[in-house]
Structure formats: structure tokens, C-alpha cells
TORTIRO-50027 format. One record per residue (C-alpha): x, y, z. Coordinates in steps of 0.001 Angstrom, whole numbers, plus 500000, padded with zeros to 6 digits. Example, Ala and Ser with C-alpha at 12.3 -4.5 7.8 and 13.67 -1.06 7.14 Angstrom:
BEGIN
+--------+--------+--------+
!      x !      y !      z !
+--------+--------+--------+
! 512300 ! 495500 ! 507800 !
! 513670 ! 498940 ! 507140 !
+--------+--------+--------+
This chain:
BEGIN
+--------+--------+--------+
!      x !      y !      z !
+--------+--------+--------+
! 255350 ! 222195 ! 732767 !
! 257567 ! 219221 ! 733461 !
! 260939 ! 220097 ! 734942 !
! 264000 ! 217959 ! 734383 !
! 264324 ! 215988 ! 737601 !
! 266256 ! 218121 ! 740069 !
! 269273 ! 216615 ! 741803 !
! 270195 ! 218058 ! 745212 !
! 273511 ! 217425 ! 746949 !
! 273437 ! 215633 ! 750304 !
! 276044 ! 217293 ! 752493 !
! 275042 ! 218504 ! 755948 !
! 272045 ! 216211 ! 756240 !
! 274169 ! 213118 ! 755804 !
! 277323 ! 214255 ! 757514 !
! 279253 ! 213501 ! 754333 !
! 281812 ! 215739 ! 752683 !
! 281437 ! 217823 ! 749560 !
! 281863 ! 214766 ! 747364 !
! 278687 ! 213176 ! 748739 !
! 276430 ! 211229 ! 746415 !
! 273354 ! 212907 ! 744922 !
! 269714 ! 211929 ! 745117 !
! 267041 ! 212538 ! 742485 !
! 263782 ! 214114 ! 743566 !
! 260869 ! 212875 ! 741475 !
! 257153 ! 212159 ! 741444 !
! 255639 ! 208810 ! 742301 !
! 254675 ! 206728 ! 739303 !
! 250951 ! 206065 ! 739494 !
! 250714 ! 204092 ! 736243 !
! 251609 ! 200628 ! 735132 !
! 255219 ! 199823 ! 734359 !
! 256288 ! 198345 ! 731075 !
! 258370 ! 195202 ! 731329 !
! 261198 ! 195387 ! 728832 !
! 262787 ! 192267 ! 727371 !
! 266514 ! 192841 ! 727736 !
! 268645 ! 192348 ! 724652 !
! 272290 ! 193154 ! 723858 !
! 272770 ! 196895 ! 723446 !
! 272056 ! 198083 ! 719925 !
! 271595 ! 201482 ! 718343 !
! 269099 ! 202783 ! 715848 !
! 270555 ! 204536 ! 712788 !
! 273864 ! 204595 ! 714626 !
! 276712 ! 206822 ! 713524 !
! 280058 ! 207657 ! 715138 !
! 279930 ! 210626 ! 717496 !
! 281332 ! 213701 ! 715793 !
! 284472 ! 215371 ! 717042 !
! 284813 ! 219061 ! 717697 !
! 287780 ! 219696 ! 715432 !
! 287812 ! 223339 ! 714270 !
! 288032 ! 222050 ! 710706 !
! 284986 ! 219800 ! 710987 !
! 281411 ! 219783 ! 712263 !
! 278500 ! 222135 ! 711830 !
! 277873 ! 225524 ! 713369 !
! 275206 ! 225868 ! 716056 !
! 272930 ! 227476 ! 713487 !
! 273444 ! 224606 ! 711045 !
! 272830 ! 222017 ! 713781 !
! 269632 ! 223828 ! 714723 !
! 268323 ! 223982 ! 711163 !
! 269133 ! 220314 ! 710601 !
! 267585 ! 218984 ! 713815 !
! 264667 ! 221242 ! 714702 !
! 262153 ! 219728 ! 712210 !
! 262394 ! 216458 ! 714155 !
! 261871 ! 217980 ! 717612 !
! 258401 ! 218180 ! 719137 !
! 256568 ! 219681 ! 722079 !
! 254827 ! 217166 ! 724352 !
! 251734 ! 218232 ! 726300 !
! 250499 ! 215593 ! 728758 !
! 247397 ! 215690 ! 730934 !
! 246625 ! 213187 ! 733650 !
! 245622 ! 212471 ! 737202 !
! 248453 ! 212700 ! 739742 !
! 248562 ! 209897 ! 742281 !
! 246546 ! 210678 ! 745404 !
! 245126 ! 213915 ! 743988 !
! 241440 ! 214282 ! 744794 !
! 239197 ! 217297 ! 745034 !
! 235494 ! 217984 ! 745471 !
! 234773 ! 216744 ! 741971 !
! 236970 ! 213663 ! 742280 !
! 240479 ! 213185 ! 740872 !
! 241955 ! 216439 ! 739633 !
! 244096 ! 216739 ! 736544 !
! 247598 ! 218084 ! 736124 !
! 249367 ! 219155 ! 732981 !
! 252974 ! 218542 ! 732019 !
! 254940 ! 220138 ! 729215 !
! 258149 ! 218689 ! 727855 !
! 260093 ! 217944 ! 724719 !
! 260552 ! 214893 ! 722515 !
! 262076 ! 213954 ! 719179 !
! 261083 ! 211735 ! 716273 !
! 262970 ! 208463 ! 715770 !
! 261244 ! 206979 ! 712701 !
! 258656 ! 207750 ! 710022 !
! 255953 ! 205706 ! 711780 !
! 255359 ! 208565 ! 714207 !
! 257385 ! 207208 ! 717152 !
! 258713 ! 209876 ! 719507 !
! 261149 ! 209508 ! 722409 !
! 260742 ! 211559 ! 725579 !
! 261347 ! 211196 ! 729312 !
! 259135 ! 208890 ! 731332 !
! 258653 ! 211621 ! 733932 !
! 257007 ! 213838 ! 731292 !
! 254190 ! 211337 ! 730652 !
! 254163 ! 209142 ! 733761 !
! 250640 ! 210102 ! 734913 !
! 249223 ! 210961 ! 731511 !
! 245750 ! 210018 ! 730327 !
! 245957 ! 212327 ! 727323 !
! 248983 ! 213378 ! 725251 !
! 249231 ! 215892 ! 722437 !
! 252296 ! 216389 ! 720292 !
! 253011 ! 219601 ! 718401 !
! 255364 ! 219374 ! 715449 !
! 257762 ! 222064 ! 714358 !
! 255363 ! 223063 ! 711548 !
! 252712 ! 223871 ! 714158 !
! 250492 ! 220881 ! 713426 !
! 249244 ! 219122 ! 716552 !
! 248328 ! 215442 ! 716881 !
! 246914 ! 213295 ! 719677 !
! 249523 ! 210849 ! 720886 !
! 249473 ! 207579 ! 722747 !
! 252196 ! 206314 ! 725042 !
! 253058 ! 202910 ! 723567 !
! 255779 ! 202133 ! 726086 !
! 257225 ! 203334 ! 729377 !
! 260517 ! 202413 ! 731043 !
! 260656 ! 204230 ! 734395 !
! 263943 ! 202533 ! 735356 !
! 265629 ! 204472 ! 732536 !
! 263281 ! 207498 ! 732666 !
! 262287 ! 206952 ! 729036 !
! 259028 ! 206590 ! 727132 !
! 257859 ! 206306 ! 723532 !
! 254828 ! 208174 ! 722188 !
! 253252 ! 207413 ! 718827 !
! 251285 ! 209823 ! 716645 !
! 249451 ! 209244 ! 713378 !
! 250987 ! 211906 ! 711145 !
! 251833 ! 211778 ! 707446 !
! 255380 ! 210598 ! 706790 !
! 255896 ! 213823 ! 704833 !
! 255609 ! 215768 ! 708108 !
! 258124 ! 213629 ! 709990 !
! 261879 ! 214231 ! 710130 !
! 263412 ! 211597 ! 712424 !
! 266717 ! 212391 ! 714063 !
! 269694 ! 210076 ! 713898 !
! 271394 ! 208542 ! 716930 !
! 275157 ! 208793 ! 717315 !
! 277245 ! 206223 ! 719186 !
! 277452 ! 207704 ! 722672 !
! 280405 ! 205475 ! 723585 !
! 282528 ! 207667 ! 721295 !
! 281619 ! 210928 ! 723053 !
! 284535 ! 212690 ! 724728 !
! 284829 ! 215365 ! 727390 !
! 285138 ! 218719 ! 725663 !
! 282970 ! 217794 ! 722648 !
! 280701 ! 220638 ! 721560 !
! 276995 ! 219993 ! 722054 !
! 273657 ! 221697 ! 721434 !
! 270434 ! 221158 ! 723389 !
! 267123 ! 222000 ! 721736 !
! 263801 ! 222003 ! 723572 !
! 260931 ! 224009 ! 724986 !
! 262075 ! 225471 ! 728346 !
! 259172 ! 227167 ! 730102 !
! 257138 ! 226648 ! 726931 !
! 259517 ! 228714 ! 724781 !
! 259430 ! 226624 ! 721628 !
! 262574 ! 225386 ! 719940 !
! 265115 ! 227060 ! 722187 !
! 268735 ! 226164 ! 721426 !
! 271534 ! 226278 ! 723993 !
! 275152 ! 225346 ! 723386 !
! 277954 ! 224019 ! 725542 !
! 280333 ! 221126 ! 725907 !
! 280403 ! 217641 ! 727349 !
! 281564 ! 218395 ! 730894 !
! 282006 ! 214836 ! 732141 !
! 281179 ! 211207 ! 731367 !
! 280115 ! 208102 ! 733290 !
! 277930 ! 209909 ! 735818 !
! 275226 ! 207978 ! 737679 !
! 271752 ! 209400 ! 738345 !
! 268581 ! 208004 ! 739915 !
! 265444 ! 207309 ! 737860 !
! 261830 ! 207984 ! 738912 !
! 261640 ! 204335 ! 740019 !
! 264771 ! 204755 ! 742167 !
! 266917 ! 202704 ! 739799 !
! 270421 ! 203817 ! 738917 !
! 271071 ! 205048 ! 735372 !
! 274770 ! 204681 ! 734594 !
! 277002 ! 206036 ! 731865 !
! 275252 ! 209416 ! 732006 !
! 276689 ! 212415 ! 730133 !
! 277150 ! 215704 ! 732005 !
! 276862 ! 218983 ! 730088 !
! 276966 ! 222708 ! 730772 !
! 274479 ! 223456 ! 727958 !
! 271538 ! 225180 ! 729638 !
! 268665 ! 222810 ! 730489 !
! 265533 ! 224086 ! 732249 !
! 261932 ! 223200 ! 732940 !
! 260357 ! 222009 ! 729683 !
! 263635 ! 220685 ! 728232 !
! 262896 ! 217219 ! 729609 !
! 262898 ! 214589 ! 726874 !
! 264668 ! 216738 ! 724300 !
! 267861 ! 215783 ! 722494 !
! 271463 ! 216679 ! 723166 !
! 273146 ! 216900 ! 719762 !
! 276728 ! 216550 ! 718612 !
! 278463 ! 218755 ! 716051 !
! 276895 ! 216752 ! 713213 !
! 273355 ! 217281 ! 714534 !
! 273051 ! 213671 ! 715724 !
! 271513 ! 212667 ! 719057 !
! 274012 ! 211694 ! 721756 !
! 271448 ! 211635 ! 724568 !
! 268178 ! 212735 ! 726154 !
! 268183 ! 215758 ! 728482 !
! 266748 ! 214509 ! 731772 !
! 268008 ! 216041 ! 735012 !
! 269630 ! 219188 ! 736359 !
! 271669 ! 219936 ! 739448 !
! 270087 ! 222763 ! 741419 !
! 272640 ! 223522 ! 744093 !
! 273505 ! 222075 ! 747484 !
! 271323 ! 221565 ! 750568 !
! 268102 ! 222282 ! 748701 !
! 269063 ! 225917 ! 748266 !
! 268970 ! 225910 ! 744484 !
! 266263 ! 227693 ! 742539 !
! 265429 ! 224652 ! 740412 !
! 266804 ! 226308 ! 737282 !
! 269939 ! 225796 ! 735247 !
! 273302 ! 226400 ! 736910 !
! 275355 ! 224722 ! 734216 !
! 275141 ! 221118 ! 735381 !
! 272792 ! 218943 ! 733362 !
! 272556 ! 215172 ! 733051 !
! 271789 ! 213374 ! 729809 !
! 270819 ! 209729 ! 729279 !
! 273264 ! 208414 ! 726638 !
! 272000 ! 207626 ! 723153 !
! 273075 ! 203978 ! 723192 !
! 270817 ! 203422 ! 726209 !
! 268019 ! 205473 ! 724643 !
! 268138 ! 203652 ! 721301 !
! 268125 ! 200223 ! 722953 !
! 265190 ! 201041 ! 725251 !
! 263217 ! 202715 ! 722446 !
! 263695 ! 199717 ! 720172 !
! 262504 ! 197338 ! 722902 !
! 259454 ! 199461 ! 723715 !
! 258456 ! 199743 ! 720050 !
! 258870 ! 196007 ! 719443 !
! 256989 ! 195072 ! 722629 !
! 254102 ! 197374 ! 721659 !
! 253437 ! 195269 ! 718542 !
! 251989 ! 192481 ! 720708 !
! 249674 ! 194733 ! 722710 !
! 245963 ! 195213 ! 721910 !
! 245212 ! 198649 ! 720556 !
! 241981 ! 200662 ! 720293 !
! 243330 ! 204138 ! 719540 !
! 241372 ! 206153 ! 722081 !
! 242372 ! 208602 ! 724815 !
! 240433 ! 208175 ! 728040 !
! 239523 ! 210071 ! 731182 !
! 237492 ! 208923 ! 734196 !
! 234096 ! 210555 ! 734745 !
! 233513 ! 210222 ! 738483 !
! 229963 ! 210560 ! 739876 !
! 230721 ! 214095 ! 741085 !
! 232117 ! 215115 ! 737679 !
! 229107 ! 213498 ! 736012 !
! 226816 ! 215538 ! 738243 !
! 228683 ! 218764 ! 737412 !
! 228769 ! 218161 ! 733664 !
! 225530 ! 216285 ! 733013 !
! 227493 ! 213334 ! 731648 !
! 227104 ! 209690 ! 732627 !
! 229605 ! 208223 ! 735100 !
! 232146 ! 205950 ! 733482 !
! 235113 ! 206419 ! 731164 !
! 234919 ! 209205 ! 728592 !
! 236643 ! 209025 ! 725232 !
! 238294 ! 212430 ! 724820 !
! 240097 ! 211690 ! 721544 !
! 240064 ! 209024 ! 718842 !
! 243066 ! 208378 ! 716615 !
! 242203 ! 208616 ! 712938 !
! 241932 ! 205228 ! 711173 !
! 242568 ! 203353 ! 714444 !
! 240280 ! 200453 ! 715469 !
! 238147 ! 202762 ! 717632 !
! 237702 ! 205208 ! 714766 !
! 236710 ! 202410 ! 712361 !
! 234150 ! 201203 ! 714912 !
! 232580 ! 204666 ! 715069 !
! 233631 ! 205784 ! 718552 !
! 233545 ! 209544 ! 719082 !
! 235731 ! 211854 ! 721180 !
! 235067 ! 215006 ! 723170 !
! 233490 ! 218007 ! 721487 !
! 233610 ! 220653 ! 724211 !
! 235067 ! 221735 ! 727548 !
! 233561 ! 222666 ! 730900 !
! 235516 ! 224277 ! 733735 !
! 235114 ! 222615 ! 737116 !
! 236661 ! 224379 ! 740112 !
! 239011 ! 226174 ! 737755 !
! 240035 ! 222974 ! 735964 !
! 238934 ! 222399 ! 732344 !
! 237258 ! 219041 ! 731702 !
! 236626 ! 217807 ! 728180 !
! 233001 ! 216898 ! 727505 !
! 230788 ! 215484 ! 724769 !
! 232688 ! 212266 ! 724085 !
! 231292 ! 208741 ! 724236 !
! 231209 ! 207484 ! 727828 !
! 232060 ! 203784 ! 728187 !
! 230142 ! 202107 ! 730999 !
! 230778 ! 198410 ! 730281 !
! 233186 ! 196171 ! 728369 !
! 231919 ! 192713 ! 727434 !
! 229136 ! 193123 ! 729979 !
! 231436 ! 194085 ! 732860 !
! 230948 ! 197533 ! 734378 !
! 233938 ! 199894 ! 734371 !
! 234181 ! 202991 ! 736539 !
! 237696 ! 204267 ! 735829 !
! 240046 ! 204448 ! 732875 !
! 242433 ! 202141 ! 734753 !
! 239738 ! 199459 ! 735016 !
! 238958 ! 199688 ! 731300 !
! 242617 ! 199554 ! 730287 !
! 243183 ! 196541 ! 732534 !
! 240298 ! 194716 ! 730822 !
! 241578 ! 195545 ! 727329 !
! 245067 ! 194362 ! 728230 !
! 243732 ! 190859 ! 728896 !
! 242892 ! 190640 ! 725176 !
! 245108 ! 190233 ! 722136 !
! 245183 ! 191891 ! 718708 !
! 242372 ! 190550 ! 716526 !
! 239956 ! 189968 ! 719418 !
! 236579 ! 191702 ! 719379 !
! 235251 ! 193602 ! 722388 !
! 231758 ! 194896 ! 723067 !
! 231679 ! 198406 ! 724532 !
! 228482 ! 199717 ! 726052 !
! 228560 ! 203487 ! 725703 !
! 226387 ! 206509 ! 726344 !
! 226239 ! 209069 ! 723520 !
! 224021 ! 212144 ! 723746 !
! 222276 ! 210545 ! 726698 !
! 221394 ! 207379 ! 724813 !
! 222940 ! 203945 ! 725483 !
! 224284 ! 201898 ! 722605 !
! 226707 ! 199032 ! 722002 !
! 229766 ! 199265 ! 719771 !
! 231885 ! 196320 ! 718597 !
! 235614 ! 197005 ! 718243 !
! 238140 ! 194680 ! 716632 !
! 241413 ! 195227 ! 718461 !
! 244491 ! 196110 ! 716475 !
! 248141 ! 196249 ! 717470 !
! 250457 ! 199208 ! 717891 !
+--------+--------+--------+
């Protein structure tokens, strides 16, 4: 379960007073960073932030009913940096929240939810689950965009408000999956504005909204909503008490990346993804020790194939079963890629690096092992 990044006050350790700056504690990013082309700040589906006038706005219940169809659970599985066991790199799971931003299946969440992910699944409010692919990461802003292939009829994108219009005292509602408790709503107010927090890449995120709405582990990536049910930010960090003595849970101080920042980053990530080659497969490395334990071939296993994606049209097949290795489930039965265009690949990172040297429309030759038999599959690369 992915916890909102915990912020701990530096007091005694630094010799500073009670107003000392804060530092964010986070995991090391083991994946590649997305370079974002900076453009003037824009918003997607922007609307003025709602006020909290007693005569206007929706009730918490009405906000919940309006927004919850567009909120999703994000389940990410990957290999943490430097994590190795007897059977090779071990996997870790992260659980967080996200929300839909368009009818193409694009979902915004925190970068720290998916930073080490090889495989992502997204569960919609109606209970339907879809494999997802991370089409863009921006660790400097702790944001990422996931895309799923779901019918437009199942998607209910949320609308961004203009976060520059938010005021201290505005009523807000956070909706997410704390500790895996689906679609939990908490209410509060905007406690402060213009806070600064530190991203997973140690960059400063400015203009941050502070709220007393309860945010806990699993809320990461979920929306903070105004009294019209519009998104004013992404729930990202919590303050857990001074000198490391906090429990890591909510104490009424949460930090939210403002919607104007979120909308601008999401737009850039989605636009940049259009130029990237796309196969539509989810991968995991099969190390020699894992191969020995599972009877698979060493290489890169395809654990999921996105429907109607280039890999699906080429006939690639995903995992069909699971085997537990040292208490860790490992998906089995998928095609294992051993070469791309005649070059051997041993890890998912090597394969991805080779694919990224191509462009949409190029053809690649994948040598795979299926049911113990080698074969070659030609894939015409698409774009996200």
C-alpha cells in the first residue's frame, strides 16, 4: 500500500526552532524519468473554484455521488531498486488512488504510487478492473498518468477547478482508498495556501494546498474536491509529527498538489506520449533463478497484453497462471521474449530501452518462447 509521502519536522537534529523547514521522506526512483516540455500553465476543463457560501455548493454526500464514478484504485507491482533475493529481484506492491481526466482512459495519480511499477491494474468504481500502462511520469512534481483501454461508457472524467481561486477556509472533500478501504470520503477545509513540499526527486513543489481533511496510506493520487465536486488538487503528502515520532497516519495536516500544476503536467505527459512507440504489453524480468524455479525460459515475460494494442494484434500472449516463490507470487505462462531484432535481452529494462529507440510505425522482430517452443513475432509499433 503506498502511503502519501510523510513529512517530518527538523527541529532538534538541525538546531533550528519550531518553524524549521520540513523534509520529505521518499523512495528512490529506479525507473526512467520523463522529460516534460515546459509550456505556459494551462488547465484542462478549467472552472472557477467554488466558494463555501452557505447558500451555494453541494453537500458532502452530493459531492461524493458526483465524483466517485471517476475515482479509481491503482494497484502497482514492480521491483524496488536494490531489492534482490535468492530468486533474483523481488517484487513489491503499491496501492493508491487515481482519477479519470478524459474519456480516452487517462488517469492521474502520484508518481510515488507507480515509480517502480512493471505492472499496473486499475479498478473502476463499478468493480471492473483493467490493465494499465504508465504513459508518463514527472517525479519532480510527483505526478504520473496511467492509461487504460476501457469503454467510454464506463468512464466519468472529473473536472479541474482553477486552484488559483482557492481560499483558506474553503470546504473540501478527499476521496480515496486509505488502507484499501475503497471510496472513503473525508471532509475538511483548506487550512493554508502556498506551502512548499519536496518531491521524490528532491525538487521543490510550490503553491501547495494544505488541508485538514483526513489523508492516509492509500489516499495517494486521489483528488481533493471543492464544494462543486471539481478537482482542486492531488492528495500527496502528510505531516506525521515532529522528530520522527509520528505514527505515519493522519494528524490533520495534508499537502495537496494544486490542480493548475496537475492539469499542466498531465497535458504535457499525454501529448508527449503520442510520439512514443507503443506495444501494449506489461513485462516482468525472468531471471535465471526464477526460470529454474518456474520452468520458464530466462528473458522478459509478457504478463498482460492490452486488448487491440499492437502486441495483441501481433498475437502476443500474457500470463495464464501464478506460482509462489519464497512467499512471493510470480505470474507464469506468458510469452517470454529473449531477443528483439536479433539482440538478446535479459531484463525488462533492456527490452524497453531497445523499443524506445524506435518510432511509431516501425516494425520489430521479437523472438519469444511459448509453451517451450521458440518462435518469431513481428510487431508494428503504435503510439500512445
